[in-house]
MARBATOR-323135 format. One record per residue: z negated, y, x of N, C-alpha, C in turn; residue in three letters. Coordinates in steps of 0.1 Angstrom, whole numbers, plus 5000, padded with zeros to 4 digits. Atoms other than C-alpha are relative to their C-alpha. Layout:
BEGIN
ZYXZYXZYXALA
...
//
This chain:
BEGIN
500049885008500050005000500050125009MET
499849884992501050345013498650085001ALA
501349925000497650505003498849925004ASP
501150084995495550225017499450075012ARG
500749924990492850365040499049915008LEU
501050074992491050195069499350095009VAL
500849914991488250375087499149915008ILE
500850084990486650225118499050095007ALA
501149924994483250355130499349915010ILE
500650074988481950245164498750085004ASP
501149934995478750335182498849905004GLY
501250084995475450205198499049984989PRO
501150035009472350075180499350124996SER
500849895005470550315158500850144999GLY
499349875001473350575158500350044986SER
499849975014473650555120501349954995GLY
498750055004476850355118499949944985LYS
500150075013475650145088499850094988SER
500349915011474150415066501250094998SER
498949915001477050645074501249934993THR
498850075005479750385067499949974986SER
500250035015478250275034500150134992LYS
499949885008477950635023501550054999GLY
498549975000481650705032500749914991VAL
499350105009482750385015499850034985ALA
500349975014480950474983500750134995LYS
499349875004482350834983501549984998ALA
498650015001485850714988500549884991LEU
499650115008485750404966500649895008GLY
499550114991486450164996499049895001LEU
500850114996485149835007499250045012ALA
500849984988482549815035499749875007TYR
500250124992482249575063499050035012LEU
501049994989479149545085500249885010ASP
499650114991480449335114498849955008THR
501250044993477049335131499349894992GLY
500650105008475749125102500649875002ALA
499350134998478348865110499449945013MET
500650064987476948825146498649954997TYR
501450045003473448805132500049874992ARG
499950125009474448545106500349885009ALA
499750114991475948325133498849975009VAL
501250034992472748365153499149914992THR
500750095009470948215123500549865001CYS
499450145000473447925124499749935013ALA
500250074988472947845160498549965002TYR
501450035000469147865157499649894991LEU
500350115009469147645127500549865005ASP
499450124994471247395146499249955012ALA
500850044989468547375173500650045013GLY
499449964988470647545199499250115007VAL
500649904993469047745226500950115004GLU
499149894997470448095234500749985014PRO
499450024987471047975270501149905000SER
499050105001473347695257501350064995ASP
498849935004476647885257500949914992GLU
499150095007478747585247499549974985ALA
500650035013476347515218500150134991GLY
499849875007476447885207501450024995VAL
498649995004480247885207500349904989ILE
499850105010480347565187499450044987ALA
500649965013477947695161500750124994ALA
499349885004479948025159501349954993THR
498750045005483347865155499949914987VAL
500150095012482047605130499350064988GLY
500849945011480047845109500950034987ALA
499449965013481047885072499350144997ASN
500649865001480448265070500650074988LEU
499649915012480648475038499250135001GLU
500749875000479848845036500650094989ILE
499649905011479949105008500650125007SER
499349874996482249405012499750114990THR
500449905010480649584983498950095006ASP
501049924994478749884997498750014991PRO
501249995009476349874967499349874999ASP
500650135001475549504970500349925013ALA
499850074987475249375005499349875001GLN
500650134997474649005013500949935010TRP
499250084990475648755039499449864999VAL
500350145001475648375038500649935012ARG
499550084989476048125066499749854997VAL
500150145003476647755060499249974987ASN
500650015013475547805024498750064998GLY
501449945001472247975031500150155000ALA
500149865001471548335021499150055011ASP
500849954989470448515053499950155000VAL
499949855002470648875040498850065006THR
501249944995467048945048499649955014GLU
500450064987466548705077500750065012ARG
499349954988469248865099499450135005ILE
500749884995467049175102498749975006ARG
501350044994464048985115500150015015GLU
500049984985462949045151500549885008PRO
499550124992463748685162501550005001GLU
498649995000467348725152500550115008VAL
499649894992467649065167499949985015SER
500250034986466248935200501049905005ALA
499250114995468648645202501550024996LYS
498649995004471948785188500950035012VAL
499249984989473148885222500649875006SER
499450134996473748515229501349984994ALA
498750015006476648545205500950125004VAL
499249884998477748905210500550025015SER
499649984986478048875248500949885005THR
499150114996480248555248501450034994VAL
498649965004483948625247500649914989ALA
499450095010484848315227499450024987GLU
500649975013482348405200500550134994CYS
499449885005483648755198501449984995ARG
498650025004487248635196500049944986ALA
500050075013486348405167499650104989ASP
500549915010484448675148501050124998LEU
499049895001487048945155501149954991VAL
498950055009489748725139499550004985ALA
500550005014487548685108499950144995ARG
500149865004486849065107501350064997GLN
498749955003490549145109500549954987ARG
499550065013491248905080499350074988ALA
500749935011488549075059500650144998ILE
499449865001489949425067501449994993ILE
498650015005493549315059500049964985ASP
500150055013492349165026499550114990ALA
500549905009490849485012501150084994ALA
498849945007493349614986500150155002PRO
499949864999492449984987499750055014ALA
500549964986491049995022498649975002GLY
501450044997487749955039499450095011ILE
500749944989485150125061499449895008VAL
500550114991484449885090499250065011ALA
500849954990481649945114499549895010GLU
500450094990480549775146500250055014GLY
500049954986480449795184501450015006ARG
498749994994484149735191501150024990ASP
499049995012485849825158501150095004ILE
499049904998487750125171501049965011THR
499250044989489149955202500649864999THR
499650145000489449585195500349944986VAL
499850065013489049495159501150074992VAL
499149925008490949785142500550125008ALA
499549884992492649995169501150084993PRO
499049935008495350085143499450064987ASP
500649945012492850215117500550144998ALA
499549865003493850545100499050105006ASP
501149914995490550705111499149925009VAL
500950074991488650595142498950105005ARG
501149914997485250745150498949935008LEU
501150054992482650695177498750094996LEU
501249935004479150785163498949985010LEU
501150024990476450855189498850094997THR
501249925002472951005191499149985012ALA
501050014989470251065217499249874998ASP
500850135000468450735226498750014993PRO
501349985007465050875214500250014985LYS
499849995015466550965180500549874995ILE
499650135005468250625177498849914999ARG
501250095001464950445184499150054988MET
500849965011463150665159500649964987ALA
499450045013465750595132499949854998ARG
500250145001465550225139498649964996ARG
501450035003461750235137499850034985GLN
500249965015461950415103500649904991ALA
499350105008464350145091499149874999GLU
500750124999462149855103498550004997LEU
501549985003458649995098499249925010GLY
500950084992455949765110500449865003ASP
499450134996458249465115500149995015LYS
499850014986458549555151499050095007VAL
500849914991456349695179500850085009ASP
499349914991457349935206500949925009ALA
499250094990458549655230501249944992ALA
498950065008460649485202501050114996GLN
499049895004462149825192500950035012LEU
499249974988463249895228501049895002ALA
499150114998464649545230501250014990ASP
498950005010466649585198501050115003GLN
499149894998468049925207500650015014VAL
499549984986468249965245500549885007LEU
499650124993468349615258501349944995ARG
498850065006470949495233501250095004ARG
498949914996473149805241500449965014ASP
499750034986472949725278500749865001SER
499350135000473849355272501450014995ASP
498750005007476749425248501050085008ASP
499149914993478149695270500749945012SER
499450074989479049435296501349944996LYS
498850065005481749305273500950104992LEU
499249905008482749605251499550145003VAL
500449864998482649985254499850064987ASN
500349935013480950155225499250135002PHE
500749874997479650465243500950115003THR
499049904997482850645252501149994991THR
498950005009485550745228501349975007ALA
498750034994488850585236501050104995ALA
498949915004492150775232500249994985ASP
499750005014492650875196498849984992GLY
501350025007488950815187499250135000VAL
500849885001486951115174498649975003THR
501550024997483451145189499250104991HIS
500949925008480751265166498549975004LEU
501450014996477251325180499150054988ASP
500849965012474851315150498550015003CYS
501449994996471651365170499250104991THR
500749895008470851685150500650014986TYR
499550005013472651595118499249914991LEU
500650095010471051455086501149894997THR
499050105005472651145071501150064991LEU
499049945009474251355044501050095008GLU
499049924992475751595070500949915008GLU
499150094993477051305090501149944991THR
499050055010478751145060501050114997ILE
499149895003480251485051501050025012GLN
499249984989481551525086501149895001ALA
499050115000483351185084501050034988VAL
499149975012484751275049500950125003LEU
499149894996486051605063501149955010ASP
499050064990487751415092501049924993LEU
499050085008489351175067500950094993VAL
499249915008490551465046501050075009ALA
499149934991492051645076501149915005SER
498950094996494051335086501049964989THR
499250045011495451285052500750114993ARG
499449895006496751625045501650005002ARG
//
């Protein structure tokens, strides 16, 4: 369809990718894809299979063999793996601590990227897809590509507000800073590639960030 719209939003942990992407999807009547949830769901799959994070072959096998289903409705988010609803579980500290065993393995990323592209292609009106390598690997031909960043202290504060007392200071640093460091060895999500707009939302509210993205979309479709 000529008026189909694909928006790709990249960025580090706690930058506001998910909240911003859902807000933009709702405003424009588009589908929404949280690719990070897919990595987390596969983490549940390998843990349930009794695979250790250090067992790369086992992690790859669990990823490739996973029956993965995910909602693209921004108003009703859920994710299932191998028939089990893991919507809540994927946000637990154990999964957050062990998801890098999936996200840092090239074979796992390749499998999930193929699934993500299929989901994006299947969205009739278009989709807002967010994740660490969306703008450069998954959807490099998206109509709008955006890198969303924020100061590390702000990102940690936002993640703390999201998780509350589920994590302590050490777990929070692990989720935000250590995972960024691990994942950056395989993908670049801190520097805007050619054609990608950089938006620093350190001093922006969520509403202001969403509006900035909507303004960018409007400017590209004039």
